[in-house]
N, C-alpha and C positions, 0 to 999 in steps of 0.2 A: 415466427409461429406460436399461437398460444395454445397451450394445453386445458383443457376443462373439466371437470369430473361434477357430473350430476345426477343426485340420487334422486330413482323415481318411485320406489317404496319403500316399506318399512321390512321386505323381506330379501333385501339386496340387489333388484334389479338398478341399474345405473348405465348411464351414458356416458361416454368416452370421446372426447375432440376433439382435431387438430385444425386448428383456424388460421388461414392466412389474413395476415393485417392488409387492409386495403391499399393498393397504389394509388395514389392520388394524380397520376399522370395517365391511368388506365383509362380507356373507353367504357370498362364494365367493371361498375364499383360494388356486384354484388355477385355470389358464387353458387353453381350449385351445389346440393350435398348429398352425398351418400350415406347411406345407414348400413355398414356391416352387420349384419346377424350371425354370428357364425356357427358353429357344429358343436358335438361334444356329447352326442347322444341322451340329450336332456340330463347328462350327469353332471359334467362341466363346462367349463369356457375355454377355449385355446385362445390364450391372450395373445401370445405372441405370435401366432396367424391372423390373428384378428387385427391385431395392429399392422400388419406387414401388407394385408390387403388393404386397411385403410391409408396407408402412408404411400401405396402405390395409385390410388386414387387421389392423394392429396398431391402428389406429384405431376396429374395431370389439369391440375385447376380445380379441383373439388374439396370447399369443406367436409372435411371427412370424420367420420362418426363411427364409433364400433357399439355395439349393445349389450350389455350381460343382463340378460333375461331369469326371469326363473325356473328353480331346478327342480328334479324329482327330490333332493334333500329337503326344499322348502314349501313342498306342498303333493300331497298326492289324495286321488289323481291329478295330475297335472292339468286336464283338460284345456281352456283358451287363454289362462294366464300369459304363457309368453306371447300370444297373441296381442294380447289388452297393453304387455309392457312396449310392444313396438308402437302402441297406438298414443301412449305416454309419449315416447321419443319424438316422434313426427308432430305432437301436437306440442310438444316444447321448441321444437325445432322452428315453427310457423310464428310461437309467441315471442320467440328471441330473434327472428330473422333479419329486423334492422341493428340491432348489436351485434351480430354474430356473420352481417354481410353476407346473408343468402339471399338467393331468388328464391321466393316462397312458394313461387309456380315452378319449381327446379328441385323437388326432395324424392329421392329415391332410394327404397329400400333394398339390400342384395342380400340373399340368404344363401348360406351353403351348406348342404346335408341337410339335417335338422332345421338350421338354421331357413333353410329352403322351405320347411315346410312350414315354419312360421309367417314366411312371408309369404309365400302361396295363399295360406288361409286366410292373412290379413287383406292381401288383394280380392278376397270373396268375399270376407264380412266388414271391410271400413267401414262401410256406409250404412251396414245396418247393425249385427249385434255388438261389433267393437263400440258405433256412436251410443248407443243406447246403454250399454253399460258403463261407458265413460262419462256419459250425459256431456257430451261434446259435440258440437255442429258437425257433419259429415267432410264439409269444405274444408274442416282445420285439420282432417285425420285422412285427406287423400293422398295418395303415390302419385306422384305423376308420372312415374316409368316404374317398373321392377326386373329385377334381375336377379334370377336362379343359376347357382352352379349345383352341378349334382344332387338334385333335393331330395328328399324324403318327400312324397307328396301325400301318400296314405297308409296309413296302420296296417294297411289289408292288401297290398302290394310287395310283400316278402321284408318289409322291416318297420317294427323289431322281428325276430326271430322267434318270439315265444310268447304264449298268451299270459305267463305271468307278469311280463313285461308291458304287454298292451293293458294288461289291467292297472298300470300303474299310471299310464298316459290318460285312459280315459274310461268310463263305465259305458259310452255310447261312441263308440270308432268311428261312426259312418259320420259324426259331426267333425271329425278329424281328416275326413275322406276330400282333400281339398277340392279334386277332380269332378267331385261331386257336387259343388258348391259356385260353381263358375255363373257369372251371370252379365248382367249389363255394366254394371259399375265395376266390371274389373277392367284394369289399365295395361297399355301395351307391356309386353312382357319377352325381355330377352332368356333364354333359356340353354345351358348347356351341360352335357354331361360326357359321360365315354360308353361303348356301348358294351365294354367286359367288367363295369365294375362290381367286385364281388362281392360288396356288402350293401349295398342298395341299388338293384335293379334300374335299368335303363326304363324299365316300363312304367318306372314312376313318371320320368319325366313324358314319357309318348302319351301316356294318358291324360296328363294334363293340358299337353299340345292340344291333344286331339278335343278335350274338352273348349280349349280358347278357338281352336278354329270354329267346331259346332255354334259357339256363341257370337262369331265374327267379330273377336276380339284380336287388334294387330300384335303376331308376336314373330321373333325370330328363331330357329332351331339350329344347334350346333350339337350333333353327337359324333364324337371323335371316336377312331376307332379302338383304342387302347389307353387304358392309364388307370391305376389302382384308386381308392376311395379318398378323398381328403384331398386332393391336390393342390386347393388353395390357387398361387398364384403357375402352379406347375413349374416351376423354376429351381435352381438351386437353392433360392432365397428360402423357402418354404418345403422343399423337399423332406420327409419325414423320413424316406428310404430312396436308395441311389433310384429304385423306378418311379418315383414321386417326381423325377426331372425331364420332365416331357417335352421338349421346343416345339413340337407341334401343336401341344393342346395349349401351353402358354399363349398361343395367339387368340384363346379367348378375350386377354383383356383388351388390345388393340379393336378386337370385332366388334365389342360390348362398349364402348367409348366412340366408335365410329358412329353404331346405333344411337347412343345417346345422344350425339351431337346432331345426327341426323331427324331424332324425334323431341326436339325443344322446339 
């Protein structure tokens, strides 16, 4: 396996990838790609968790990447800077698809917590404001499917908890309310959360799914009964406290893999 690191901006955004080398005896010489967009409240990147998520997908035949995006100590207000970083990452994968043995029609951003916020907004904006700002053709930026885990969807739905933090995110918070900007360009979305998430209310997930349903965008939703925030793989590998090892919730990965296979 080849490990690559690609700088995306001068402010520290970068992409790390774990690449399978082609099997000359295999029928398929290119692989789907997953871009893990981790959480961290826009203050830090939990690299160990991002690596674990990426390697889980790599173990199932994906060219796996994780994104380190613009944080609050890089820019305030943050606005759409992390969303643009994801656009740069998707574009980079398409530019290097042949070299990195990627199926350019199977590039999937997967966001968790505020990483889910980034991916949900990207799903809304890739063909419009992201393409315009990056001066890139929308086809180069298109996500083929989207995965969201316990996502923040809107800063107006319970996270962040205080007005001072919200002000560091945006001067126009409705622009960051992903459920308000779902449109015909949104791609099929797999989304999961836990009903009693104490940090990011499940109403975030439900608001986005309702918007997808209204716009007739294909989706699959799983709301698990119990689990703390930040579950990642929801197993002992990524459990940050005993209650974060949730075998039932851990089925999300198998469900997501099945959904992705069905949507190729």
